[in-house]
SEKOLMI-654155 format. One record per atom (N, C-alpha, C): chain; residue number from 1; x, y, z. Coordinates in steps of 0.1 Angstrom, whole numbers, plus 2048, in hexadecimal, padded with zeros to 3 digits. Atoms other than C-alpha are relative to their C-alpha. Last residue first. Example, Ala and Ser with C-alpha at 12.3 -4.5 7.8 and 13.67 -1.06 7.14 Angstrom:
2
  unit  pos   px   py   pz
     A    2  7F7  7F5  800
     A    2  889  7F5  847
     A    2  7F8  80B  808
     A    1  809  7F4  800
     A    1  87B  7D3  84E
     A    1  809  80C  800
//
This chain:
203
  unit  pos   px   py   pz
     A  203  80D  801  806
     A  203  39A  8FE  C42
     A  203  7FC  80E  7FA
     A  202  805  80D  805
     A  202  3B6  904  C5A
     A  202  7F2  801  7FA
     A  201  80D  803  7FC
     A  201  3C4  927  C5D
     A  201  7FC  7F3  7FA
     A  200  807  807  80B
     A  200  3E9  92A  C59
     A  200  7F3  7FB  806
     A  199  808  80B  7FC
     A  199  3F9  944  C6F
     A  199  7F9  7FA  7F4
     A  198  80D  7FD  7FB
     A  198  413  95A  C5F
     A  198  7F8  7F3  804
     A  197  80A  802  809
     A  197  437  950  C5E
     A  197  7F2  803  805
     A  196  80B  809  7FC
     A  196  44F  960  C75
     A  196  7F5  7FE  7F6
     A  195  80D  7FA  805
     A  195  46F  96E  C67
     A  195  7F5  7F6  803
     A  194  802  7FF  80E
     A  194  48A  95E  C7D
     A  194  7F3  807  7FC
     A  193  80D  805  804
     A  193  491  967  CA1
     A  193  7FF  801  7F1
     A  192  808  7F7  808
     A  192  4B4  96B  CAD
     A  192  7F3  7FA  7FD
     A  191  80E  804  800
     A  191  4CE  95C  CC4
     A  191  7F8  80B  7F8
     A  190  807  7F6  7F8
     A  190  4F2  964  CBA
     A  190  7F1  7FC  7FF
     A  189  809  7F8  807
     A  189  504  945  CAE
     A  189  7F8  80A  809
     A  188  7FB  7F3  802
     A  188  522  939  CC1
     A  188  7F7  809  7F9
     A  187  801  7F8  7F4
     A  187  511  91B  CD1
     A  187  805  80E  7FD
     A  186  7F3  7FD  7FB
     A  186  50C  90B  CAE
     A  186  7FE  80A  80C
     A  185  7F7  7F9  809
     A  185  4E9  8FE  CAA
     A  185  80D  803  806
     A  184  7F4  7FA  7F9
     A  184  4D3  8E4  CBA
     A  184  809  806  7F6
     A  183  7F4  803  807
     A  183  4B2  8DF  CA6
     A  183  80C  807  808
     A  182  7F4  7F9  7FC
     A  182  490  8DE  CB5
     A  182  80C  7FC  7F8
     A  181  7F2  804  805
     A  181  46E  8D5  CA7
     A  181  80A  808  807
     A  180  801  80A  80B
     A  180  448  8D5  CAD
     A  180  80E  7FB  7FC
     A  179  7F3  7FC  806
     A  179  448  8E5  CCF
     A  179  803  7F6  7F6
     A  178  7F6  809  801
     A  178  423  8E0  CD5
     A  178  80D  806  7FB
     A  177  7F3  7FA  803
     A  177  406  8F5  CE1
     A  177  80A  7F4  7FF
     A  176  7F4  807  7FE
     A  176  3E2  8E9  CE0
     A  176  80C  808  7FD
     A  175  803  80F  7FE
     A  175  3BE  8F3  CE0
     A  175  80D  7F9  803
     A  174  7F8  80A  807
     A  174  3C3  918  CE6
     A  174  7FB  7F2  802
     A  173  802  80E  7FC
     A  173  3AC  935  CF1
     A  173  808  7F6  7F6
     A  172  809  806  80A
     A  172  3BA  958  CE9
     A  172  800  7F1  804
     A  171  800  7F8  80D
     A  171  3CE  972  CFD
     A  171  7F5  7FA  7F7
     A  170  807  7F4  7FE
     A  170  3C7  964  D20
     A  170  7FE  809  7F4
     A  169  80E  802  7FE
     A  169  3D1  941  D14
     A  169  7F8  80D  803
     A  168  808  7FC  80C
     A  168  3F2  94D  D05
     A  168  7F1  7FF  804
     A  167  7FE  7F2  803
     A  167  406  94D  D25
     A  167  7F7  805  7F5
     A  166  805  7F8  7F5
     A  166  3F9  92B  D32
     A  166  801  80F  7FD
     A  165  80F  802  7FF
     A  165  3FD  91A  D11
     A  165  7FA  80A  80A
     A  164  805  7F8  80B
     A  164  421  928  D0D
     A  164  7F0  800  801
     A  163  7FE  7F2  7FD
     A  163  42A  919  D2F
     A  163  7FA  80A  7F6
     A  162  80A  7FD  7F5
     A  162  41B  8F8  D26
     A  162  801  80E  804
     A  161  80D  7FF  806
     A  161  42F  8F7  D06
     A  161  7F5  803  809
     A  160  800  7F3  806
     A  160  44E  8FF  D1B
     A  160  7F3  802  7F8
     A  159  801  7F5  7F6
     A  159  447  8E2  D32
     A  159  7FF  80D  7F9
     A  158  80C  7F8  800
     A  158  43F  8C9  D17
     A  158  7FF  80B  809
     A  157  809  806  7F7
     A  157  459  8AD  D1D
     A  157  7F3  809  802
     A  156  805  80D  805
     A  156  46C  8B5  CFD
     A  156  7F5  7FA  80A
     A  155  806  800  80D
     A  155  470  8DA  D05
     A  155  7FA  7F3  7FD
     A  154  80C  7F8  7FF
     A  154  476  8D9  D2A
     A  154  7F8  800  7F3
     A  153  809  808  7F8
     A  153  490  8BD  D26
     A  153  7F2  807  801
     A  152  805  80B  809
     A  152  4A1  8D1  D0B
     A  152  7F6  7F7  807
     A  151  809  7FA  80B
     A  151  4A3  8F0  D21
     A  151  7FA  7F5  7F7
     A  150  80C  7FC  7FA
     A  150  4B1  8DD  D3F
     A  150  7F6  805  7F6
     A  149  807  80D  7FC
     A  149  4CC  8CC  D2A
     A  149  7F2  803  806
     A  148  804  807  80C
     A  148  4D6  8ED  D1A
     A  148  7F8  7F4  803
     A  147  7F5  807  808
     A  147  4D7  8FF  D3B
     A  147  7FA  7F9  7F4
     A  146  7FD  80E  7FF
     A  146  4BA  915  D45
     A  146  80C  7FB  7F9
     A  145  7FF  804  7F2
     A  145  4B2  939  D4C
     A  145  804  7F2  802
     A  144  7F6  7F8  7F9
     A  144  4B9  948  D2A
     A  144  802  7FB  80E
     A  143  7F3  805  804
     A  143  4A6  92B  D19
     A  143  80B  808  808
     A  142  7FE  80D  7F9
     A  142  486  934  D2D
     A  142  80E  7FB  7FD
     A  141  7FE  7FE  7F1
     A  141  488  958  D22
     A  141  803  7F4  807
     A  140  7F3  7F9  7FE
     A  140  48D  94F  CFD
     A  140  803  802  80F
     A  139  7F5  809  804
     A  139  471  935  CFC
     A  139  80D  807  803
     A  138  800  80B  7F7
     A  138  457  94A  D0F
     A  138  80C  7F7  7FD
     A  137  7FB  7FC  7F3
     A  137  45F  96A  CFD
     A  137  801  7F4  809
     A  136  7F2  7FC  801
     A  136  45C  95A  CDA
     A  136  805  804  80E
     A  135  7F8  80C  803
     A  135  43B  948  CE2
     A  135  80F  803  800
     A  134  800  808  7F4
     A  134  42C  967  CF2
     A  134  809  7F3  7FE
     A  133  7F7  7F9  7F7
     A  133  436  97C  CD4
     A  133  801  7F9  80D
     A  132  7F2  802  805
     A  132  426  963  CBC
     A  132  80A  807  80A
     A  131  7FD  80E  7FD
     A  131  406  964  CD1
     A  131  80E  7FD  7FC
     A  130  7FE  801  7F1
     A  130  405  98A  CD0
     A  130  804  7F2  804
     A  129  7F3  7FA  7FD
     A  129  40A  989  CAA
     A  129  803  800  80F
     A  128  7F5  808  805
     A  128  3EE  970  CA5
     A  128  80E  806  804
     A  127  7FF  80B  7F6
     A  127  3D6  984  CBC
     A  127  80C  7F7  7FB
     A  126  7FA  7FB  7F4
     A  126  3DC  9A4  CA7
     A  126  802  7F4  80B
     A  125  7F2  7FC  800
     A  125  3D7  990  C87
     A  125  806  806  80D
     A  124  7FE  7F4  809
     A  124  3B7  97F  C8F
     A  124  80E  804  802
     A  123  7FC  7F4  7FA
     A  123  3B3  95B  C9D
     A  123  802  80B  7F6
     A  122  7F7  7F9  809
     A  122  39E  93F  C8E
     A  122  804  80E  807
     A  121  807  7FA  80C
     A  121  38E  92C  CAA
     A  121  80B  807  7F8
     A  120  80E  805  800
     A  120  39B  914  CC5
     A  120  7F8  805  7F4
     A  119  80B  7F8  7F9
     A  119  3BF  91D  CBD
     A  119  7F3  7F8  7FF
     A  118  80C  803  807
     A  118  3DD  906  CB5
     A  118  7F4  806  808
     A  117  80D  7FF  7F9
     A  117  3FE  914  CC0
     A  117  7F5  7FD  7F7
     A  116  80C  7FE  808
     A  116  420  909  CB2
     A  116  7F4  800  809
     A  115  80C  803  7F9
     A  115  443  90B  CC0
     A  115  7F4  803  7F7
     A  114  80C  7FD  808
     A  114  461  908  CAA
     A  114  7F4  7FC  808
     A  113  80C  805  7FA
     A  113  483  90A  CBC
     A  113  7F4  804  7F8
     A  112  80B  7FB  808
     A  112  4A6  90F  CAE
     A  112  7F3  7F8  805
     A  111  809  80A  805
     A  111  4BE  909  CCA
     A  111  7F5  806  7F8
     A  110  80B  7FA  807
     A  110  4DD  91D  CD4
     A  110  7F8  7F5  7FA
     A  109  806  807  80B
     A  109  4F4  910  CEF
     A  109  7F6  809  7F9
     A  108  7FA  7FC  80D
     A  108  508  928  D05
     A  108  7FB  7F8  7F4
     A  107  7F2  806  801
     A  107  503  91B  D29
     A  107  805  801  7F1
     A  106  7F7  7F8  7F7
     A  106  4E5  933  D30
     A  106  80E  7FA  7FF
     A  105  801  805  7F2
     A  105  4D2  925  D12
     A  105  80B  807  808
     A  104  7F3  803  7FA
     A  104  4CF  93A  CF2
     A  104  7FE  7FC  80E
     A  103  7FE  7FB  7F2
     A  103  4AF  93A  CDD
     A  103  80D  7FB  806
     A  102  7F3  805  7FB
     A  102  4AA  938  CB8
     A  102  803  806  80D
     A  101  7F8  7F8  7F7
     A  101  485  93C  CB0
     A  101  80D  7F9  802
     A  100  7F3  806  7FF
     A  100  46E  930  C94
     A  100  809  809  808
     A   99  7F4  7F7  801
     A   99  44A  939  C99
     A   99  80C  7F8  800
     A   98  7F3  805  7FD
     A   98  428  928  C95
     A   98  80B  80A  7FE
     A   97  7F7  7F4  7FF
     A   97  403  930  C96
     A   97  80E  7FA  804
     A   96  7F3  806  7FC
     A   96  3EA  916  C8A
     A   96  80A  80B  7FF
     A   95  7F3  7FB  805
     A   95  3C8  926  C89
     A   95  80C  7F8  805
     A   94  7F7  7FD  7F5
     A   94  3A5  918  C8B
     A   94  80D  805  7FA
     A   93  804  7F4  7FA
     A   93  387  916  C73
     A   93  808  803  80D
     A   92  807  7F5  808
     A   92  38D  8F2  C6B
     A   92  7FD  80C  808
     A   91  80F  801  801
     A   91  3A5  8DD  C80
     A   91  7FB  80C  7F8
     A   90  806  7F5  809
     A   90  3CA  8D6  C7F
     A   90  7F1  7FE  7FF
     A   89  803  7F4  7F7
     A   89  3D6  8C1  C9D
     A   89  7F9  80B  7F8
     A   88  80C  803  7F9
     A   88  3D5  8A0  C89
     A   88  7FB  80C  809
     A   87  80C  7FE  809
     A   87  3EE  8AE  C71
     A   87  7F3  7FE  807
     A   86  802  7F1  802
     A   86  407  8B2  C8E
     A   86  7F4  802  7F6
     A   85  805  7FB  7F4
     A   85  403  88D  C98
     A   85  7FD  80F  7FE
     A   84  80E  804  800
     A   84  407  881  C74
     A   84  7FA  806  80D
     A   83  808  7F8  809
     A   83  427  896  C72
     A   83  7F1  7FC  800
     A   82  805  808  80C
     A   82  437  887  C90
     A   82  7F7  808  7F8
     A   81  80D  807  7FE
     A   81  446  8A2  CA7
     A   81  7FC  7F8  7F3
     A   80  80C  7FC  808
     A   80  46A  8AB  CA3
     A   80  7F4  7F8  803
     A   79  80C  809  7FF
     A   79  48A  8A9  CB7
     A   79  7F6  806  7F7
     A   78  80D  7FA  804
     A   78  4AE  8B7  CB6
     A   78  7F4  7F6  802
     A   77  7FE  7F6  80B
     A   77  4D3  8B1  CBA
     A   77  7F3  806  7FB
     A   76  80D  7FC  805
     A   76  4D5  89F  CDC
     A   76  802  80A  7F5
     A   75  805  7F3  7FD
     A   75  4F7  890  CE1
     A   75  7F3  803  7FA
     A   74  805  7F7  80A
     A   74  501  86B  CE0
     A   74  7FD  80E  807
     A   73  806  7F5  7F9
     A   73  517  852  CF1
     A   73  7FB  80B  7F7
     A   72  7FF  7F4  809
     A   72  51F  832  CDF
     A   72  7F8  80B  806
     A   71  80B  7F6  7FF
     A   71  525  817  CFA
     A   71  803  80C  7F7
     A   70  80B  803  80A
     A   70  539  7F8  CF2
     A   70  7F5  809  801
     A   69  803  80E  7FF
     A   69  559  805  D03
     A   69  7F6  7FC  7F5
     A   68  7F9  805  7F5
     A   68  555  82B  D03
     A   68  7FD  7F1  801
     A   67  802  80E  7FE
     A   67  54A  83A  CE2
     A   67  80A  7FC  80B
     A   66  7F5  807  7F9
     A   66  546  860  CDF
     A   66  7FC  7F1  801
     A   65  7F5  7F7  7FF
     A   65  531  879  CCB
     A   65  80C  7F9  807
     A   64  7F5  806  7F8
     A   64  515  865  CBD
     A   64  80C  809  801
     A   63  7F4  803  808
     A   63  4F9  87B  CB1
     A   63  80B  7FA  809
     A   62  7F4  800  7F8
     A   62  4D5  87C  CBE
     A   62  80C  7FE  7F6
     A   61  7F4  802  808
     A   61  4B3  883  CAF
     A   61  80D  802  808
     A   60  7F4  7FB  7FA
     A   60  492  87E  CC2
     A   60  80C  7FD  7F7
     A   59  7F4  806  806
     A   59  470  879  CB2
     A   59  80D  807  805
     A   58  7F4  7F6  800
     A   58  453  883  CC8
     A   58  80C  7F8  7FC
     A   57  801  7F6  80A
     A   57  433  870  CBE
     A   57  80C  80A  800
     A   56  7FA  806  80C
     A   56  43D  852  CD3
     A   56  800  80A  7F5
     A   55  7F5  7F7  805
     A   55  436  867  CF2
     A   55  807  7FB  7F4
     A   54  806  7F4  805
     A   54  415  856  CFA
     A   54  80A  80A  7FA
     A   53  805  802  80E
     A   53  427  835  CFC
     A   53  7FA  80D  7FB
     A   52  80D  7FA  800
     A   52  43A  840  D1C
     A   52  7FB  800  7F1
     A   51  809  80C  7FF
     A   51  459  82A  D21
     A   51  7F1  805  802
     A   50  808  7FE  7F4
     A   50  46C  84B  D26
     A   50  7F7  7F4  803
     A   49  7F7  7FC  7F5
     A   49  488  847  D0C
     A   49  7F9  800  80E
     A   48  7F6  80A  7FE
     A   48  473  832  CF4
     A   48  809  804  80C
     A   47  807  80B  7FA
     A   47  456  84A  CF7
     A   47  80A  7F5  803
     A   46  801  7FD  7F2
     A   46  46D  867  CF0
     A   46  7F9  7F5  808
     A   45  80C  7F8  7FC
     A   45  474  857  CCF
     A   45  801  803  80F
     A   44  808  808  7F6
     A   44  495  84B  CC0
     A   44  7F3  808  802
     A   43  80E  7FC  7FD
     A   43  4AB  855  CA3
     A   43  7FA  7F7  80A
     A   42  809  80B  7FB
     A   42  4D1  852  CA0
     A   42  7F2  806  803
     A   41  80D  7FB  7FB
     A   41  4E9  868  C8C
     A   41  7F7  7F4  804
     A   40  80C  808  805
     A   40  50D  85B  C88
     A   40  7F3  805  807
     A   39  807  7F8  80A
     A   39  527  876  C90
     A   39  7F4  7F9  7FA
     A   38  801  7F2  7FC
     A   38  53F  85F  CA1
     A   38  7FA  808  7F5
     A   37  80D  7FD  7FA
     A   37  536  83B  C98
     A   37  7FE  80F  803
     A   36  80A  7FE  80B
     A   36  553  837  C80
     A   36  7F2  803  805
     A   35  7FF  7F2  805
     A   35  56B  83B  C9D
     A   35  7F6  804  7F5
     A   34  809  7F7  7F8
     A   34  55D  81B  CAC
     A   34  801  80F  7FC
     A   33  7F7  7F7  7F9
     A   33  56D  808  C8F
     A   33  7F7  809  808
     A   32  7F3  807  800
     A   32  55C  7EA  C7E
     A   32  80A  808  807
     A   31  7F5  7F9  806
     A   31  53A  7F9  C87
     A   31  80C  7F7  801
     A   30  7F4  807  803
     A   30  517  7ED  C91
     A   30  80B  809  7FA
     A   29  7FB  7FC  80E
     A   29  4FB  800  CA2
     A   29  80D  7F9  7FE
     A   28  7F2  804  803
     A   28  4E6  7F7  CC0
     A   28  804  803  7F2
     A   27  7FE  809  80B
     A   27  4C7  806  CD0
     A   27  80F  7FC  7FE
     A   26  80B  7FE  80A
     A   26  4BA  821  CE7
     A   26  802  7F8  7F3
     A   25  7FC  806  80D
     A   25  4CD  818  D06
     A   25  7F5  801  7F6
     A   24  806  80D  803
     A   24  4C5  831  D21
     A   24  804  7FB  7F3
     A   23  7F6  808  807
     A   23  4DE  84D  D2A
     A   23  7FA  7F2  7FD
     A   22  7FD  80C  7F8
     A   22  4C4  85B  D42
     A   22  80A  7F7  7FA
     A   21  80B  80A  802
     A   21  4B4  874  D29
     A   21  804  7F2  807
     A   20  80D  7F9  7FC
     A   20  4C9  892  D34
     A   20  7F4  7F7  7FE
     A   19  802  800  7F1
     A   19  4E7  87A  D34
     A   19  7F3  806  804
     A   18  7F8  7F6  7F8
     A   18  4E5  877  D0E
     A   18  7FC  7FE  80F
     A   17  805  7F2  800
     A   17  4D6  857  CFF
     A   17  808  809  809
     A   16  805  7FB  7F3
     A   16  4EC  838  CFC
     A   16  7FB  80F  7FE
     A   15  801  7F1  802
     A   15  4F2  824  CDC
     A   15  7F9  805  80D
     A   14  80C  7FB  7FB
     A   14  4FF  801  CE5
     A   14  7FF  80F  7FE
     A   13  7FF  7F7  7F5
     A   13  51A  7F6  CCE
     A   13  7F2  805  804
     A   12  80C  7F9  7FD
     A   12  51C  7D8  CB7
     A   12  802  808  80C
     A   11  805  802  7F3
     A   11  53D  7CC  CA8
     A   11  7F3  809  802
     A   10  806  7F5  7F9
     A   10  545  7C8  C84
     A   10  7FC  7FC  80E
     A    9  7F6  7F6  7FC
     A    9  55D  7B2  C71
     A    9  7FB  80B  808
     A    8  7F5  806  7F8
     A    8  546  794  C72
     A    8  80B  809  804
     A    7  7FD  7F8  7F4
     A    7  528  7A8  C67
     A    7  80C  7FC  808
     A    6  7FD  7F2  804
     A    6  526  79C  C43
     A    6  803  809  80C
     A    5  802  7FC  80E
     A    5  528  777  C4E
     A    5  804  80F  7FE
     A    4  7FB  809  80B
     A    4  529  774  C74
     A    4  7FC  806  7F3
     A    3  80A  808  807
     A    3  523  790  C8E
     A    3  807  7F8  7F5
     A    2  7FE  801  80E
     A    2  53D  79D  CA7
     A    2  7F5  7F7  7FA
     A    1  7FC  80D  804
     A    1  52F  7A5  CC9
     A    1  801  7FF  7F1
//
């Protein structure tokens, strides 16, 4: 609906989440030409998408790729955990173990994924390397078996973090596993693993 004063030349469009998240309405955005909406980045939270307040800590990033009528349809481009939540997980005399991975889904997408494990006590180098390998293998193997939509759902809803927790638990006790960030990349890139940073011991 056209707005008066400064908005009189603009119309408002409903921003719709991707189909993998039920195409729910995540807000409105103005434009004097719907073509100008294409490429616009929109932020939401997983809590807003699922009506689950406990998931407000998960920030979702979408990009408008099509406008049909008054609906601006979006694609998932990444997610990240709230920084204050991640800081709350760091404890004294424990280890924070993280890796950066680029994994390929079975339908040709590549996604940069950053899982993080928080241990009960400070881990030693052999244990740290074993945990990193489990994180890498779990993410890469799961991506190979799933479509892009299925993989992203398992990432943001906690399924892959849960799988990592179960695989790592026999190696070393964990307090928490989170997928702290994802970023959708070009589907033409070859999957690879970046140089993995060393664990950071808290305190």
